[in-house]
N, C-alpha and C positions, 0 to 999 in steps of 0.2 A: 886349591885355595879354599879356606873355610866359607861356608854360605854367609852372605850377607844377613845381618839380624833382620827379622820379619818387622815391618814398620808397624807401629801401634797407632791406635786413635787415642786422642787426647782431648782435655777440656782446657781451653785458654780463658783466663779469667782477668779482665780489666781489675785495677785495684781501687781507686778512688770512686766511690759512688756505686761499687758493686760489691766489693768484699768490706770495705769501710765507708764510713760517712764522707761525703763530698764537703771539703772544706775550701775549695778553690786552690789553695797551695798549702801542702802540710810543710810549714816553714818552721815547725818545732816539733819535737818528739810527743809533746802533750796534745797535739792537734790530731794525731793518728788515732782514730777510734773506730775498731772493729764493730759492724753491725752485730747484734746480739745472736742473730741466727746464723752467721756467716760460717762460724767454725764448725758447727754440727753438719751444714751442708756440704762443706768440703770433706768431712770425715766420711760421708756417705759415698763420695766419688772415691776416696782412697780405699774404702771397703770393696768398692766394685773394680778395684785394680785399674782405675782410669788415671794416667798421668795428669797432674794438675800443674799448668804453668801460668804464671802470672806475667802479664805484659803491660807495662805502664809508661806512659809519657811524664817525664819530670822535668819540664822546661824551667822550672824555677831555678835550676842551676845555672843555666845560660843566661837567665834574666838577673841573676845576682840576688835572688830572694832568699837563698839558703845555700850553704856549701855542699858540694856533692857527698862529703863525708856523712851527711845527715841521712842519706838514702839507705845505706846499710844498717844504720841505726834503727830506722824506721822498720825496715824488713826483719831485723833481729827481733823487734818487739812483737811484729806479726807472728814470726815463727813460734815465739815463746808462748803467745796466746793460743795459737792453734794447737801446739802440742800439749797444753794443759788439758784439752779435751780429746786428745788421741788424734789429732788431724795434722796434716803436713802439705806442704807444696813440693812439687819435684823440680822446679826451676822458676828463676825470676828473672826477667829482662827489662830493662829500662832504658829510655832514650833521654839523655840530659840536654837535648838541643832544641833550638828554635827553628822554624821553617826556613828562615834565611840562611841557616848554616848549610842547607842542601845535604843533609846527611841521608843515610839509606835506612834509618831505623825509626824515625818519627812517624808515629800513626797519623794518617792512614796508610803510609808506605808499609809494606809487609815484611820489612827486613827482620823485625824481631820473631815473627812467626818462622820465617825461613831458617833463621839461625837456629831456634829451638828444634825445628824438625831434623836439621842436620846433626845436632848434638845429642838428640834423644831418640833418633830413629823413629820420627813421627810421620804419619800419613796425614797431610793436611786436609786431604779430601774426605777423609774419614773422621775428621775431628769437628769439634763445636767451639765456637767463640761466644762468650757471654759478657755483655757491656751495657752501660747506660748511655753510651755515646754512639751517634751514628757513624763518626768517623771510624771507630772501631769496628763496627758492623761492616761497613764498606771494605775495610781492610781484610776481614776474614773472607768476605765474599770474593774479594779478588784472587784469593788462593785456593778457592773451593771449600772453605769451611762452611758448615751450617752455622747460622746465626741467631741468637736469642738476645733480644733488647729487654732488659729489665728496667722497670719504672721507678726504681730507687735512684738516689743521686739526681742527675740531670735528665734521667730517662723520661719521666713523665712530661716534662716541658718540651723536650725534643720531639717526642711522639705526638702530643697535642697540637703543637704549633708548626711543626716543620715536615711532618711525614708526607704531606701532599707535594713537597718539593724533592723528595728522595727518588732517584732514578730507579731503585730497587728496593722493595721493602724487606725488613728481617723476615726470616722463616717463622719466627715466633715472637710474640710481645707477652712478657709475664710480669708479675708484681714485683719479684725480687729474686735473689740467689736461690732461695728454698725452692720456689716455684720452678726455677730453671733446672734445679737437680731432679726435682720430681719428673720433669718432662725428659730429661737426659736418661734417667734411669728406667723410666716407663715406657720408652719407644726405641725402636731400632734406629740408631744415629744414621746409619748408611742408607736404609731404604725408606724410612718414614718420617724422620725429623724434617719438619718443613713442609711435609704434605698432609698431615692430618689435622692438627689443632691451628696451624697457621692460618688456612684458609677460613676456618671456623671463626677465629678471633676477628679477622677482618670483616667478615660478614656481619658479626654482631655489632661492630661499631659502624 
């Protein structure tokens, strides 16, 4: 039998507030606006041969704020804008449900991470999750991902007002996706991420 493909590490990115401006609900294509630095940051991950996977809750579908058909349109716009600067994502997973639907994909349940790991042969314990929401951080922690909270989007408010209530802190807290990529590419994800600047950051605060 052929050998199973070697599992790879990957970078999981939240969408709204991490890659693009936080709008509450992107209920129209015009409301999807990529941060000016995001495409270049993702391109650097591409150049480092790290798979980039987007995982996003889109409960506006279940709430009837927008049709599910809008989601591929938004992601098409994102792909086009990334491609314009030579960047791409390797996969996009979204959950259209609300919590009452009891699905297995809505963050902080790690269903989207687990599906991506199966479909892309990824090692979750060697991967990194970047988001502006603590629910996402705790999702990554549940499956062994290293975690980076960005202060863009909802991140600054989440960190300043709620971090004392978190049962487990993110491995790192940084300003934005550019800083997260700096950290990912400048440290060994497996052995050092979460052990170097994570403690230093908390001591400074």
